[in-house]
C-alpha positions as CSV (number, residue, x, y, z in Angstrom):
1,M,16.3,-18.4,-26.1
2,S,15.2,-20.0,-23.0
3,S,16.5,-19.9,-19.6
4,T,15.6,-22.6,-17.0
5,I,14.9,-21.4,-13.3
6,P,16.4,-23.8,-10.3
7,S,13.5,-24.8,-8.2
8,F,12.2,-21.9,-5.3
9,Y,13.7,-23.4,-2.1
10,P,16.5,-21.5,0.0
11,D,19.4,-23.3,1.0
12,F,19.0,-24.0,4.5
13,V,22.3,-26.0,4.8
14,K,24.2,-22.8,3.9
15,C,22.8,-21.2,6.2
16,D,22.9,-23.1,9.2
17,G,18.8,-23.9,9.0
18,L,18.2,-20.4,9.3
19,V,17.6,-17.8,6.6
20,P,17.2,-14.4,6.9
21,V,13.8,-13.0,5.9
22,I,13.1,-9.5,5.0
23,A,9.1,-8.8,5.3
24,Q,8.1,-5.4,3.1
25,C,5.0,-3.8,2.6
26,A,3.6,-5.0,-0.4
27,Q,1.7,-1.4,-1.4
28,S,4.1,0.9,-0.4
29,G,7.2,-0.4,-0.5
30,E,8.5,0.2,3.3
31,V,10.6,-2.4,5.0
32,L,8.7,-3.8,8.0
33,M,10.9,-6.3,9.8
34,L,14.0,-8.7,9.5
35,A,13.4,-12.2,10.9
36,Y,14.8,-15.6,10.2
37,M,12.7,-19.0,8.7
38,N,13.9,-22.5,9.3
39,E,12.2,-25.2,6.8
40,E,9.4,-25.6,8.9
41,A,8.8,-21.9,9.0
42,F,8.7,-21.7,5.2
43,L,6.7,-24.6,4.4
44,K,4.4,-23.2,6.8
45,T,4.1,-20.0,5.1
46,L,3.9,-21.7,1.8
47,E,1.0,-23.7,3.1
48,S,-0.8,-20.8,4.8
49,G,-0.3,-17.9,2.7
50,E,0.8,-16.1,6.2
51,A,4.3,-15.3,7.6
52,H,5.6,-17.7,10.2
53,Y,9.1,-17.5,11.4
54,W,11.6,-19.2,13.9
55,S,12.6,-17.3,16.8
56,R,15.9,-17.3,17.7
57,S,15.2,-16.3,21.2
58,R,12.6,-18.8,22.1
59,K,14.0,-21.0,20.1
60,S,10.2,-22.0,18.7
61,L,8.2,-21.4,15.7
62,W,6.1,-18.8,15.4
63,H,3.1,-17.5,13.6
64,K,3.2,-13.5,12.8
65,G,0.4,-12.2,14.8
66,D,-0.8,-15.0,16.4
67,S,-1.3,-13.0,20.1
68,S,-1.5,-9.5,18.1
69,G,-3.6,-10.2,15.3
70,H,-1.3,-8.1,13.3
71,V,-0.8,-10.9,10.6
72,Q,1.2,-10.6,7.3
73,K,-0.7,-11.8,4.7
74,V,1.5,-13.3,2.1
75,R,1.5,-11.8,-1.7
76,A,4.6,-12.9,-3.2
77,M,8.0,-14.6,-2.0
78,R,11.0,-13.5,-3.7
79,L,14.5,-15.7,-3.2
80,D,17.9,-13.9,-3.7
81,C,20.5,-15.2,-6.3
82,D,22.2,-17.7,-3.6
83,S,19.3,-19.0,-2.3
84,D,20.2,-17.9,1.4
85,A,18.1,-15.0,2.0
86,L,14.0,-14.7,1.4
87,L,12.3,-11.3,0.8
88,L,8.6,-11.6,1.4
89,L,6.1,-8.5,0.0
90,V,3.3,-9.0,2.7
91,E,0.0,-7.0,3.3
92,Q,0.4,-6.4,7.2
93,Q,-3.0,-6.7,8.8
94,G,-3.9,-4.3,11.8
95,G,-0.7,-1.8,10.8
96,A,2.1,-2.9,13.1
97,A,4.9,-5.3,12.2
98,C,6.8,-4.2,15.2
99,H,6.3,-6.4,18.8
100,T,6.9,-2.8,20.2
101,G,3.6,-1.3,18.6
102,Y,5.2,0.5,15.7
103,R,4.4,0.4,12.1
104,S,7.7,-1.1,11.5
105,C,11.0,-2.7,13.2
106,F,13.1,0.0,11.9
107,Y,11.4,3.1,13.5
108,R,14.9,4.9,14.6
109,E,16.5,6.5,12.1
110,L,20.0,8.6,12.5
111,K,19.4,12.1,11.2
112,D,21.6,14.9,11.7
113,G,23.4,13.5,14.7
114,A,20.5,12.2,16.1
115,M,18.5,9.2,17.1
116,N,14.6,9.9,15.7
117,Q,11.3,8.2,15.6
118,C,10.5,7.8,12.3
119,C,7.4,5.5,12.6
120,P,4.1,6.0,13.9
121,V,3.2,3.9,17.0
122,I,0.2,1.3,16.0
123,F,-0.8,-0.4,19.6
124,D,0.5,-0.3,23.3
125,P,2.1,-3.8,23.7
126,K,1.4,-3.9,27.8
127,E,-2.3,-4.0,26.3
128,V,-2.0,-6.5,23.6
129,Y,0.9,-8.8,25.2
130,K,-0.6,-9.8,28.7
């Protein structure tokens, strides 16, 4: 029995032009960040092999790591069953995915009723984003 897999292309229309994207460390499985891609960011990511996203706050395309040097090399790209979310398995260059300098954007954890830091700080944002 053979199965046919539909074309690998997110449904940008269904998502009002922006598809949510989880970036996950290809080696450890750690979730690094959540971002969004429009069609242009998706195509640039495919073309370059490095993550490009759409900034909702700046309303512009951005190449992850352009300012910090902490780029994401895409090792695999997965599309969910509804074609409305992406998972990128990445090699995080420089060790930090978060613009605040942490390894992961998910650096805060609620544990035993208290908020704790659960990821290391890799860089000082004041030194990187001048």
